[in-house]
C-alpha positions in Angstrom: -0.4 -0.1 0.1 1.0 3.0 -0.7 1.4 6.4 1.1 -1.2 8.1 -0.8 -3.2 5.3 -0.2 -2.7 5.8 3.6 -3.8 9.5 3.2 -7.2 9.4 1.7 -9.7 11.6 3.0 -11.7 10.5 5.4 -15.2 10.6 4.5 -17.3 7.9 7.0 -17.6 6.9 10.5 -18.7 3.9 12.5 -21.0 4.4 15.3 -21.4 1.1 17.7 -24.5 1.9 19.4 -25.8 -1.8 19.6 -25.1 -1.7 23.5 -27.5 -3.1 25.9 -27.0 0.1 28.3 -27.3 -2.3 31.4 -25.5 0.0 33.9 -28.2 2.4 33.3 -31.2 -0.2 33.9 -34.1 0.5 34.1 -33.9 3.9 32.6 -32.4 2.1 29.2 -35.2 -0.4 29.3 -37.0 1.1 26.3 -34.2 4.2 25.5 -31.2 3.6 24.4 -28.8 5.0 26.5 -27.0 7.0 23.4 -30.0 9.0 23.7 -30.0 9.8 27.7 -29.5 13.5 27.6 -26.5 15.9 28.8 -28.9 18.2 29.6 -30.7 19.2 26.7 -28.7 16.9 23.9 -28.3 13.4 23.8 -24.9 11.6 24.0 -25.3 10.7 20.0 -26.0 14.2 18.8 -22.6 15.1 20.5 -20.6 12.5 18.6 -22.3 12.8 15.4 -22.0 16.5 15.7 -18.4 16.1 16.4 -18.2 13.9 13.3 -19.8 16.9 11.1 -17.4 19.1 12.7 -14.5 17.0 11.2 -15.6 17.0 7.8 -17.3 13.7 8.3 -19.7 13.2 5.5 -21.4 9.3 6.0 -22.5 8.1 9.2 -22.9 4.6 10.0 -24.8 3.1 13.0 -24.0 -0.3 13.9 -27.2 -1.0 15.9 -29.1 -3.7 17.9 -32.7 -4.6 18.8 -34.6 -1.8 20.2 -32.5 0.8 18.8 -34.7 1.9 16.5 -35.0 5.2 18.1 -31.8 6.4 17.6 -32.3 7.0 13.8 -35.4 8.1 14.3 -33.9 11.0 16.5 -32.2 12.2 13.0 -35.2 12.0 10.8 -37.8 14.6 10.0 -40.6 15.0 12.5 -43.5 15.9 10.7 -46.3 16.3 13.5 -43.9 17.6 15.9 -42.8 20.3 13.5 -45.8 21.5 12.2 -47.3 21.9 15.6 -44.4 23.9 16.7 -44.4 26.3 13.5 -48.3 26.6 14.0 -47.9 27.7 17.7 -44.9 30.4 16.3 -42.3 28.1 18.1 -38.8 28.4 16.7 -37.4 25.1 15.2 -33.8 26.1 15.6 -33.4 23.5 18.3 -34.6 20.7 16.1 -31.7 21.9 13.4 -28.9 19.7 14.5 -31.0 16.4 14.4 -31.5 17.0 10.6 -29.0 14.8 8.3 -28.8 15.0 4.7 -30.8 12.3 3.1 -28.5 8.8 2.4 -25.8 10.0 5.0 -26.9 7.8 7.6 -27.1 4.3 7.2 -27.7 1.2 9.6 -26.8 -2.2 10.3 -27.6 -4.9 12.9 -25.3 -6.7 15.2 -27.2 -9.7 15.9 -25.0 -10.7 18.8 -23.0 -8.9 21.0 -19.7 -10.0 20.5 -17.8 -7.1 21.5 -16.4 -3.7 19.9 -14.2 -5.7 17.0 -17.0 -7.7 16.3 -19.6 -4.7 15.8 -17.0 -2.5 13.9 -16.7 -5.7 11.2 -20.2 -5.4 11.3 -20.2 -2.3 9.3 -17.4 -3.9 6.6 -19.4 -3.5 3.4 -20.6 -0.1 4.1 -16.9 1.1 5.2 -15.3 -0.6 1.9 -12.2 0.0 0.9 -12.2 3.4 2.5 -9.8 4.6 5.7 -12.9 5.5 8.1 -13.6 7.2 11.9 -14.7 5.5 15.0 -16.7 7.6 17.8 -17.8 5.6 21.1 -20.7 7.7 22.0 -20.4 6.7 25.6 -17.0 9.3 25.9 -18.2 12.5 25.8 -15.3 14.5 23.9 -15.6 18.5 24.6 -12.9 20.0 23.1 -10.5 22.9 24.9 -11.6 25.8 22.5 -13.2 26.8 19.6 -9.9 27.0 17.7 -8.8 23.6 18.5 -11.8 21.9 17.7 -13.2 18.8 19.0 -11.3 15.3 19.5 -12.1 14.2 15.9 -10.9 17.3 13.9 -7.9 17.3 15.9 -7.2 14.0 14.6 -8.1 14.8 11.5 -5.6 17.7 11.3 -2.8 15.3 12.6 -4.1 12.8 10.2 -3.4 15.1 7.2 0.0 15.2 8.2 1.5 11.6 9.2 -2.0 9.6 7.0 -2.1 5.6 8.2 -4.1 5.1 12.0 -4.8 7.3 14.3 -6.2 6.7 17.7 -7.1 9.3 20.4 -5.0 8.8 23.9 -5.2 10.8 27.4 -3.4 10.1 30.6 -5.0 8.8 33.7 -3.6 7.4 36.8 -1.4 4.0 36.3 -4.1 2.4 38.9 -7.0 2.9 36.2 -5.4 1.6 33.3 -6.5 -2.1 34.0 -10.1 -0.7 32.6 -8.9 0.5 29.1 -6.9 -0.1 26.4 -2.9 0.9 27.0 -0.6 2.3 24.1 3.3 1.3 24.3 4.8 5.2 23.1 7.4 5.2 20.7 8.8 8.5 19.2 6.9 12.0 20.2 7.0 13.6 16.9 8.3 17.2 16.3 6.1 20.0 15.9 2.7 18.8 17.3 3.8 20.1 20.9 4.1 16.7 22.6 0.3 15.6 21.3 1.5 13.0 18.4 3.0 9.8 19.4 4.2 6.8 17.9 2.5 3.8 18.6 4.5 0.7 18.9 2.0 -1.5 20.4 -1.4 -2.3 22.0 -2.8 -3.9 25.1 -6.2 -4.6 26.0 -7.5 -4.0 29.9 -3.4 -5.1 30.9 -2.8 -5.5 34.6 -1.4 -2.9 36.4 2.1 -4.4 36.5 2.0 -4.9 33.2 1.1 -1.8 31.1 3.4 -0.3 29.2 1.9 3.3 29.7 -0.8 5.1 31.5 -2.0 6.3 28.4 -5.2 5.3 27.5 -7.6 4.6 24.1 -10.0 7.3 24.5 -13.0 6.3 22.5 -12.2 8.0 19.1 -10.4 6.5 16.4 -8.9 6.3 12.2 -8.5 3.2 10.6 -7.3 2.1 7.5 -10.1 -0.5 6.0 -7.5 -3.6 6.3 -8.7 -3.4 10.0 -11.9 -5.1 8.6 -9.7 -8.0 7.3 -8.0 -8.4 10.5 -11.0 -8.5 12.5 -12.2 -11.4 9.9 -9.9 -13.6 11.6 -9.0 -12.0 15.1 -9.9 -14.4 17.7 -11.8 -13.2 21.4 -10.0 -11.4 23.6 -10.3 -10.1 26.7 -14.0 -10.6 28.4 -14.3 -13.4 25.8 -15.2 -10.7 23.1 -13.5 -9.5 19.9 -11.6 -6.9 20.9 -10.5 -3.9 18.1 -7.6 -3.2 20.0 -6.2 -6.8 19.5 -7.1 -6.6 15.6 -5.6 -3.0 15.6 -2.2 -4.4 17.5 -1.7 -7.1 14.8 -1.1 -4.2 12.4 1.5 -2.2 13.9 4.5 -2.8 12.2 2.3 -3.2 8.8 1.0 0.5 8.7 1.5 3.7 10.6 0.3 3.8 13.5 0.0 7.3 15.7 -1.5 8.4 19.3 -2.8 12.1 19.5 -3.4 13.5 23.2 -6.8 14.8 23.2 -6.7 18.6 23.8 -9.8 18.9 26.2 -12.1 17.0 28.6 -13.2 13.5 28.6 -16.3 12.0 30.3 -17.2 8.7 30.6 -21.0 8.5 30.1 -20.9 4.6 30.3 -20.3 4.9 34.1 -23.6 6.8 36.1 -20.6 8.7 37.9 -18.9 10.2 35.0 -23.1 11.1 33.4 -23.5 13.3 36.2 -20.2 14.9 36.0 -21.0 15.3 32.5 -24.3 17.1 33.3 -23.0 19.2 35.7 -19.8 20.2 33.8 -21.6 21.4 30.9 -25.0 23.0 32.8 -22.2 25.1 34.6 -20.7 26.4 31.3 -24.1 27.6 29.7 -25.0 30.8 29.2 -28.9 30.4 29.6 -28.6 28.5 33.2 -24.7 28.5 34.5 -25.3 31.1 37.5 -28.6 29.3 38.5 -27.1 25.4 38.4 -24.2 27.0 40.5 -26.5 29.2 43.0 -28.3 25.9 43.0 -25.5 23.7 43.8 -24.4 26.0 46.4 -27.9 25.7 48.2 -27.7 21.5 48.1 -24.2 21.7 49.5 -25.4 24.2 52.4 -23.0 26.6 51.2 
C-alpha cells in the first residue's frame, strides 16, 4: 500500500450503538443509552456533531434490537415541526438533528460479541476507505473552538502523517486495567508533544504489565485493512472480539500514531461520569450556568 493510499480523505464514521446499557437500567429498558441527555442534547448528538465538525459526511450506525429510536432522532418529525410552527415556536433546536438524506445508514449487530465485531459488521459499507470510529459513551469536549473537537484534532494530525490514529489520554496508573493502553514510541516534532508513535497496544492489562498510562479514549481513524484483520481475530479480554487486539496485529505493517486530546473526556458509560458531564456542561451554559451554580451551593449548604 502506497503513502498516498494511507492519506485518503476520511469521509465515513462508524458509531457502535448496539450495547444494552445495563449499567443505566431501568432508564435504558426502552430508551437507548445513547439517547440519554446531557442537559438537553442526547449523547449520540454530541458524537454526530463532532463528526460533522471534522468534515465527515457518511454516518454508519451499528445497531441492535430496540435501537430504532436512534435513527428516528435524526429523521424529520413532521407532526412535531408542524405543531411547533402553528404555535409560533422556533425550530432552531431541531436543526442539528437533521441529516442530509442518504448520509445516515444502519447495519445490525445481531449478537453482542465485542467492539471489534461491531466494527466488522460495518465492513460492506466502509468498503475500501479509511474511516473514523466514535464511541458515544465517551463525551469529548475540546478545550477551545480554535482547536476543535477530538475528531477534528485527529483529522488535522491525519493530514500530516496518514495511516492509523487513536485518541489517547493520560490516567492514573492504578486505573489502566479498565482500558486499552498504548506502548508509546517516538514523539513527533511540531505537534507540541501531542502526536506519538504507537509501538504496541494492550487491552485491559494488569497494572504491573501496562506499557504506559496512556489509554485509548474512544476515537479512532483506521485504514480499511483492519476489517480483514478482524475477520480472523480470535476472542480476547472478556471473551469478546477486541478492536484493540486487531489493531495491535497491524502495528509494523502500517503507520500508527496516538493523538493526545486537548480537552476533557467524560465517561458517560458510568453513572458518576454521566452526572459529572451533566453538571460540568450545565455550569458552562450562558442560559443556566449561574442558576445551576447557585442551586449546587444551596444543596451543599454553602
